[in-house]
C-alpha positions as CSV (number, residue, x, y, z in Angstrom):
1,M,32.9,123.6,-16.3
2,L,29.8,123.8,-18.6
3,L,30.7,120.6,-20.3
4,A,31.2,118.9,-16.9
5,L,27.7,120.1,-15.9
6,L,26.3,118.7,-19.1
7,A,28.1,115.4,-18.8
8,T,26.9,114.8,-15.2
9,P,23.1,114.3,-14.8
10,A,21.4,115.5,-11.7
11,F,20.7,111.8,-11.0
12,A,20.7,108.7,-13.2
13,Q,19.8,105.1,-12.7
14,S,18.3,102.3,-14.8
15,L,15.2,102.3,-12.6
16,P,14.2,105.9,-11.6
17,Y,13.4,106.8,-8.0
18,H,9.9,108.1,-8.9
19,S,8.7,109.2,-5.5
20,D,9.9,111.9,-3.2
21,P,12.6,110.5,-0.8
22,S,11.4,113.0,1.9
23,A,8.0,111.2,1.9
24,R,9.6,108.2,3.5
25,E,8.8,109.6,6.9
26,I,5.0,109.7,6.1
27,L,2.9,107.6,8.4
28,P,-0.5,106.2,7.5
29,S,-3.1,108.9,7.8
30,L,-5.1,109.1,10.9
31,T,-8.0,110.5,8.9
32,P,-9.8,107.6,7.2
33,V,-10.1,107.5,3.4
34,P,-13.0,105.1,2.7
35,A,-12.5,105.2,-1.1
36,I,-10.6,107.0,-3.9
37,R,-12.5,108.1,-7.0
38,F,-9.8,108.5,-9.6
39,L,-10.5,110.6,-12.7
40,T,-8.4,110.2,-15.9
41,T,-8.6,110.5,-19.6
42,A,-8.7,107.8,-22.3
43,D,-6.5,109.4,-25.0
44,F,-2.9,109.2,-23.8
45,P,-1.2,105.8,-24.4
46,P,0.6,104.2,-22.7
47,F,-0.6,106.1,-19.6
48,N,-4.4,106.0,-20.0
49,F,-6.3,104.7,-23.0
50,R,-8.8,102.1,-24.1
51,D,-7.8,98.7,-25.6
52,A,-9.6,97.1,-28.5
53,G,-12.3,95.9,-26.2
54,G,-12.9,99.3,-24.7
55,E,-11.3,98.6,-21.4
56,L,-9.4,101.4,-19.7
57,I,-5.7,100.4,-19.4
58,G,-2.3,101.9,-19.1
59,F,0.5,102.9,-16.7
60,N,-1.7,105.4,-14.8
61,I,-4.6,103.0,-14.6
62,D,-2.5,100.3,-13.1
63,L,-0.8,102.8,-10.7
64,A,-4.2,104.0,-9.5
65,K,-5.3,100.5,-8.8
66,R,-2.1,99.6,-6.9
67,I,-2.5,102.8,-4.8
68,C,-5.9,101.7,-3.7
69,V,-4.7,98.2,-2.9
70,E,-1.8,99.6,-0.9
71,V,-4.1,101.9,1.1
72,N,-6.7,99.2,1.3
73,V,-9.6,101.3,0.1
74,A,-12.3,100.9,-2.6
75,C,-11.3,102.3,-6.0
76,T,-13.1,103.6,-9.0
77,I,-11.5,105.0,-12.2
78,Q,-13.6,107.1,-14.5
79,A,-12.5,108.6,-17.9
80,W,-13.3,112.1,-18.9
81,P,-12.5,114.2,-22.0
82,W,-9.2,116.1,-21.4
83,D,-10.9,119.5,-21.5
84,Q,-13.4,118.5,-18.8
85,A,-11.3,116.4,-16.5
86,A,-9.9,119.2,-14.3
87,N,-13.3,120.8,-14.0
88,A,-14.8,117.5,-13.0
89,L,-12.2,117.2,-10.2
90,S,-12.9,120.8,-9.0
91,D,-16.6,120.1,-9.0
92,S,-16.0,117.2,-6.6
93,Q,-16.9,114.5,-9.1
94,G,-13.8,112.7,-8.2
95,D,-11.1,112.6,-5.4
96,A,-8.0,112.5,-7.6
97,L,-7.0,113.2,-11.2
98,I,-4.2,111.0,-12.6
99,A,-3.8,112.3,-16.2
100,G,-0.7,114.4,-16.3
101,L,-2.2,117.7,-15.2
102,A,0.4,120.4,-15.3
103,M,1.6,121.7,-11.9
104,S,1.2,125.3,-13.1
105,K,0.5,128.3,-10.9
106,E,-3.0,128.4,-12.2
107,N,-3.7,124.8,-11.4
108,G,-2.1,125.3,-8.0
109,L,-4.9,127.7,-7.0
110,L,-7.4,124.9,-7.4
111,F,-5.5,121.7,-6.7
112,D,-2.9,120.2,-4.5
113,F,-0.5,117.6,-6.0
114,S,1.0,114.4,-4.8
115,S,4.7,113.6,-4.8
116,I,6.2,113.2,-8.3
117,Y,5.7,109.6,-9.5
118,L,7.5,109.9,-12.8
119,A,10.1,112.5,-13.6
120,L,10.7,113.6,-17.2
121,P,14.3,113.9,-18.2
122,G,15.9,115.2,-21.4
123,R,18.1,112.7,-23.3
124,F,20.3,112.4,-26.4
125,V,19.4,109.9,-29.1
126,T,21.9,108.9,-31.7
127,R,22.1,106.3,-34.5
128,A,22.9,102.8,-33.2
129,P,26.6,102.7,-34.2
130,D,27.3,105.9,-32.4
131,I,25.8,105.0,-29.0
132,G,28.7,103.2,-27.4
133,A,31.3,106.0,-27.9
134,F,28.9,108.9,-27.4
135,D,30.2,111.8,-25.4
136,P,28.3,115.2,-25.4
137,A,31.7,117.0,-25.3
138,G,32.4,115.6,-28.7
139,L,29.3,117.2,-30.3
140,A,31.1,120.5,-30.9
141,G,30.7,121.4,-34.6
142,K,28.1,118.6,-35.1
143,T,24.4,118.9,-35.8
144,V,21.8,118.2,-33.1
145,A,18.1,118.1,-34.0
146,V,15.7,119.6,-31.4
147,R,12.1,120.7,-31.2
148,R,12.1,124.4,-32.2
149,G,11.5,126.7,-29.2
150,S,11.7,123.9,-26.6
151,A,13.4,124.0,-23.2
152,H,15.7,121.4,-24.5
153,E,16.9,123.7,-27.3
154,A,17.5,126.4,-24.7
155,F,19.5,124.0,-22.6
156,L,21.9,123.1,-25.4
157,T,22.2,126.7,-26.5
158,R,23.4,127.5,-23.0
159,Y,25.6,124.5,-22.3
160,L,26.8,123.5,-25.7
161,P,27.0,126.7,-27.8
162,E,29.4,125.1,-30.3
163,V,26.8,122.7,-31.4
164,A,24.8,123.4,-34.6
165,L,21.2,123.2,-33.6
166,V,18.5,122.4,-36.2
167,G,15.0,123.1,-35.1
168,F,11.9,121.1,-36.1
169,D,8.2,121.5,-35.4
170,S,8.0,118.3,-33.3
171,E,10.2,115.8,-31.6
172,I,9.1,113.2,-34.2
173,K,10.3,115.3,-37.1
174,A,13.6,115.9,-35.3
175,L,14.1,112.2,-34.7
176,E,13.3,111.4,-38.3
177,A,16.0,113.9,-39.3
178,L,18.4,111.9,-37.2
179,E,17.2,108.6,-38.8
180,N,17.6,110.1,-42.3
181,G,21.2,111.3,-41.6
182,D,20.3,115.0,-41.5
183,A,21.5,115.3,-37.9
184,D,24.2,113.7,-35.8
185,A,22.1,113.5,-32.7
186,F,18.7,114.4,-31.2
187,F,18.1,116.0,-27.8
188,G,14.7,116.4,-26.3
189,D,12.0,114.9,-24.1
190,A,13.0,111.4,-23.2
191,M,9.5,110.1,-22.8
192,R,8.4,111.2,-26.3
193,A,11.6,109.9,-27.7
194,S,11.0,106.5,-26.1
195,F,7.6,106.2,-27.9
196,W,9.4,106.8,-31.3
197,L,12.2,104.4,-30.4
198,N,9.7,101.6,-29.8
199,D,9.3,101.4,-33.6
200,N,12.9,102.4,-34.5
201,L,15.3,100.4,-32.3
202,T,17.2,99.1,-35.3
203,C,18.0,102.7,-36.3
204,C,18.7,104.5,-33.1
205,G,18.8,104.5,-29.3
206,F,19.4,106.6,-26.2
207,A,23.0,107.7,-25.8
208,G,24.6,109.0,-22.6
209,Q,22.8,109.7,-19.4
210,P,19.4,111.4,-18.6
211,Y,19.3,115.0,-17.6
212,F,16.9,116.1,-14.9
213,R,16.3,119.8,-14.9
214,P,12.8,120.3,-13.3
215,N,13.0,124.1,-13.7
216,L,13.5,123.6,-17.5
217,F,12.0,120.3,-18.5
218,G,9.1,120.2,-16.0
219,E,8.8,118.7,-12.6
220,G,7.3,115.5,-13.9
221,L,4.0,113.7,-13.3
222,A,1.9,113.9,-10.1
223,I,-1.6,113.2,-9.0
224,A,-3.9,116.2,-8.5
225,V,-6.4,116.4,-5.7
226,P,-8.8,119.2,-4.8
227,A,-7.1,121.9,-2.7
228,G,-7.3,121.1,1.0
229,Q,-8.0,117.4,0.6
230,D,-5.0,116.4,2.7
231,A,-6.2,113.0,3.7
232,V,-6.4,111.8,0.1
233,R,-3.1,113.4,-0.9
234,H,-1.5,111.9,2.2
235,A,-2.8,108.5,1.4
236,I,-1.5,108.7,-2.2
237,D,1.9,109.9,-1.1
238,W,2.2,107.1,1.4
239,A,1.2,104.5,-1.2
240,L,3.7,105.9,-3.7
241,V,6.6,105.4,-1.2
242,R,5.4,101.9,-0.4
243,L,5.1,101.0,-4.1
244,K,8.6,102.1,-4.8
245,D,10.0,100.3,-1.8
246,N,8.3,97.0,-2.7
247,G,9.3,97.2,-6.3
248,A,5.7,97.6,-7.7
249,L,6.4,101.0,-9.2
250,D,9.5,99.8,-11.0
251,E,7.5,96.8,-12.3
252,L,4.8,99.0,-13.8
253,Y,7.5,101.2,-15.4
254,L,9.2,98.3,-17.1
255,R,5.8,96.8,-18.2
256,W,4.6,100.0,-19.9
257,F,7.8,101.5,-21.1
258,P,9.8,98.7,-22.9
259,V,12.2,101.3,-24.1
260,G,13.0,102.9,-20.7
261,F,13.8,106.6,-20.9
262,Y,16.0,106.6,-17.8
């Protein structure tokens, strides 16, 4: 039964359904939103960063712009240092923060959050020759590299106790162990693994299906707004559903994540 649970992801598809299906019933807000002042950071490629010319670019930047186009409002995007961005939002220096702010209990006291626009699954990575025949049930007695102390390590400890887990200080070091032949597979955060795979596709690749466990791996990425700013949050949620339905959200995902982690 445990292996069956591991072998069957909560949901899996080549293009993820990023936005909340229940939000399909949202209607355009009756409260006008004249503009949305987005705050972000400039230090997290490929989500939000500056190119060689100093222009702010990335998945989150393009998404913010498309949200404003969909809602038909003026849009500004301003970059702040990470350690100041949330305070800037709470001080009303912006209307929304699109920078991966954690949906923690502490942040929930200050901010409301949009629907999830990008979920963060766990995934296995193996060396290229092993991808086609990969079966998690066949990992018993084999070595799997993980980030030490991670939720992904705890997940495998619970569902695949026969696997020999080897912990490393980071996902990158765990993936390098796989590349060097010191592990038979890697299991961890799929998004971080995809960044590494961008430069290591001849070596390795995702194997099997993605595993969505929000209670373990995190709920995903959402846009923060000051608590009580329902009109802005409503407009963003409505736009996210529209962008999924018209294919724009998938197009952005494919553009910025050439090694898709779903």
